[in-house]
C-alpha positions in Angstrom: -0.2 8.5 -12.6 -3.4 6.5 -13.7 -5.9 7.7 -16.1 -8.1 10.6 -14.5 -11.3 8.7 -15.4 -10.5 6.2 -12.7 -12.1 8.8 -10.4 -15.4 7.3 -11.7 -14.4 4.1 -9.9 -13.6 6.1 -6.8 -17.0 7.7 -6.9 -18.7 4.4 -7.4 -16.8 3.0 -4.3 -17.9 6.1 -2.3 -21.6 5.7 -3.2 -21.5 2.0 -2.4 -20.1 2.6 1.0 -22.3 5.4 1.8 -25.5 3.5 0.5 -24.4 0.6 2.7 -24.0 2.8 5.8 -27.4 4.5 5.1 -29.1 1.2 4.9 -27.5 0.0 8.1 -28.6 3.3 9.7 -32.2 2.7 8.6 -32.0 -0.8 10.0 -30.7 0.6 13.3 -27.3 -1.2 13.1 -25.4 2.2 13.0 -25.9 5.1 15.2 -24.5 8.1 13.2 -23.7 11.2 15.0 -25.9 13.7 13.1 -23.7 16.8 13.9 -20.7 15.0 12.3 -22.6 13.7 9.3 -24.4 16.9 8.4 -21.0 18.8 8.7 -19.3 16.0 6.8 -21.9 16.8 4.0 -21.6 20.7 4.0 -17.8 21.0 4.1 -16.9 18.8 1.2 -19.7 20.2 -1.0 -18.1 23.6 -0.3 -14.7 22.3 -1.0 -16.1 20.9 -4.2 -17.3 24.3 -5.3 -13.8 25.7 -4.4 -12.2 23.0 -6.3 -14.2 23.7 -9.4 -13.3 27.4 -9.0 -9.6 26.5 -8.8 -9.8 24.5 -12.1 -9.8 20.9 -10.5 -11.2 18.5 -13.1 -12.2 14.9 -12.6 -10.6 14.8 -9.1 -13.3 17.0 -7.8 -15.9 14.3 -8.2 -14.4 12.4 -5.3 -14.9 15.6 -3.2 -18.5 15.9 -4.3 -19.3 12.2 -3.4 -17.6 12.8 -0.1 -20.3 15.3 0.6 -23.2 13.6 -1.1 -22.8 10.3 0.8 -22.9 11.9 4.3 -26.0 13.9 3.1 -27.7 10.6 2.4 -26.6 9.3 5.9 -27.8 12.3 7.6 -31.3 11.9 6.0 -31.3 8.3 6.9 -30.7 8.9 10.4 -34.1 10.5 10.6 -35.9 7.3 9.2 -35.2 5.2 12.1 -35.7 7.3 15.3 -33.4 5.0 17.3 -30.6 5.3 14.7 -28.7 8.3 16.0 -26.1 9.0 18.5 -27.0 11.3 21.4 -25.5 14.7 20.7 -23.1 15.9 23.5 -21.4 19.0 24.5 -18.3 18.0 22.6 -20.4 17.6 19.5 -21.9 21.0 19.9 -18.3 22.7 20.5 -16.9 20.7 17.3 -19.9 21.6 15.3 -19.7 25.2 16.3 -16.0 25.3 15.4 -16.6 23.7 12.2 -19.3 26.1 11.3 -16.9 29.0 12.4 -14.2 27.6 9.9 -16.9 27.6 7.1 -17.7 31.2 8.0 -14.1 32.2 8.0 -13.8 30.7 4.5 -16.9 32.7 3.4 -15.2 35.9 4.6 -11.9 35.2 2.6 -13.7 33.7 -0.4 -10.4 32.4 -1.9 -10.5 28.8 -3.4 -7.3 27.5 -1.6 -8.5 29.2 1.7 -11.9 27.5 1.2 -10.2 24.1 0.9 -8.0 24.6 3.9 -11.0 25.7 6.0 -13.2 22.9 4.6 -10.5 20.4 5.8 -10.4 22.1 9.2 -14.2 22.0 9.4 -14.5 18.4 8.4 -11.6 17.4 10.9 -13.5 19.2 13.7 -16.6 17.6 12.8 -14.9 14.3 12.7 -13.8 14.4 16.3 -16.9 13.1 17.9 -17.1 10.2 15.5 -13.5 9.4 16.0 -14.0 9.4 19.8 -17.3 7.3 19.3 -15.4 4.9 17.0 -12.6 4.4 19.6 -15.2 3.9 22.5 -18.1 2.2 20.8 -17.0 0.8 17.4 -20.2 -1.5 17.3 -22.2 1.5 16.6 -20.5 2.1 13.4 -19.9 0.2 10.0 -16.4 0.3 8.7 -17.4 -0.2 5.0 -18.1 3.4 4.3 -14.6 4.5 5.7 -12.9 1.7 3.8 -14.4 2.8 0.6 -13.8 6.3 1.3 -10.0 5.7 1.9 -9.9 3.7 -1.3 -11.8 6.4 -3.3 -9.3 9.0 -2.0 -6.3 6.8 -2.8 -7.5 6.2 -6.4 -8.1 10.0 -6.8 -4.6 10.7 -5.6 -3.2 8.4 -8.2 -5.0 10.2 -11.0 -3.4 13.5 -10.0 -0.7 14.9 -12.4 -0.9 18.5 -11.3 0.3 18.2 -7.8 -1.0 21.5 -6.3 -2.9 21.7 -3.0 -6.1 22.4 -4.9 -5.8 19.0 -6.4 -4.5 16.9 -3.6 -5.4 18.6 -0.4 -8.9 17.3 0.2 -8.2 13.8 -1.1 -5.2 13.4 1.0 -7.1 14.4 4.2 -10.0 12.2 3.2 -7.5 9.2 2.8 -6.1 9.9 6.4 -9.3 10.4 8.3 -11.1 7.5 6.6 -8.2 5.1 7.2 -8.1 6.2 10.8 -11.9 5.6 11.2 -11.8 2.3 9.3 -8.9 1.1 11.6 -10.8 2.1 14.8 -14.0 0.4 13.8 -12.8 -2.7 11.9 -10.1 -3.7 14.4 -11.8 -2.3 17.5 -8.6 -0.5 18.6 -10.1 1.2 21.5 -11.2 -2.0 23.2 -7.7 -3.5 22.5 -6.0 -0.6 24.0 -8.3 -0.6 27.0 -7.7 -4.4 27.5 -4.0 -3.9 27.1 -3.8 -1.1 29.7 -5.7 -3.0 32.4 
């Protein structure tokens, strides 16, 4: 375990990645899926509240930053009118299921349940961007996901109390960010399509 204050480095990595993505969005380089990025803002901020309620300390800062960054990106997508991905039926279905998961948490009101439902909501919100990153990686920037994965890894290394409240959300963020980073950075979808032809 490393000192828990390394979470500050993790937060810095997160904000650098999110700021870069937001700038690329304003320039029109990225075309973020607004449904995904809005829900990626809401779910972690709820999980952050639940983690605080469960007594998670410094590690909860990463969860907060994982929500704050997407909120910046969501707002940036309105600055450049051409910088957003067209919303499809899949986006609406995943968004609706994500919201339903958040509502289920509100009904239960338990911290651990909140974290579980926030992970489910975040994952459902991620599906459209995972598909888009597979099919059209040029519409994304991988830096935000690389930094998100690094931030989560650092956060996991600071944990000394290995309860789900402490490791659940950071572990999920590490996995989803690593997946998105790989899809975008290495254009895995295009490689698979080329290989299968």
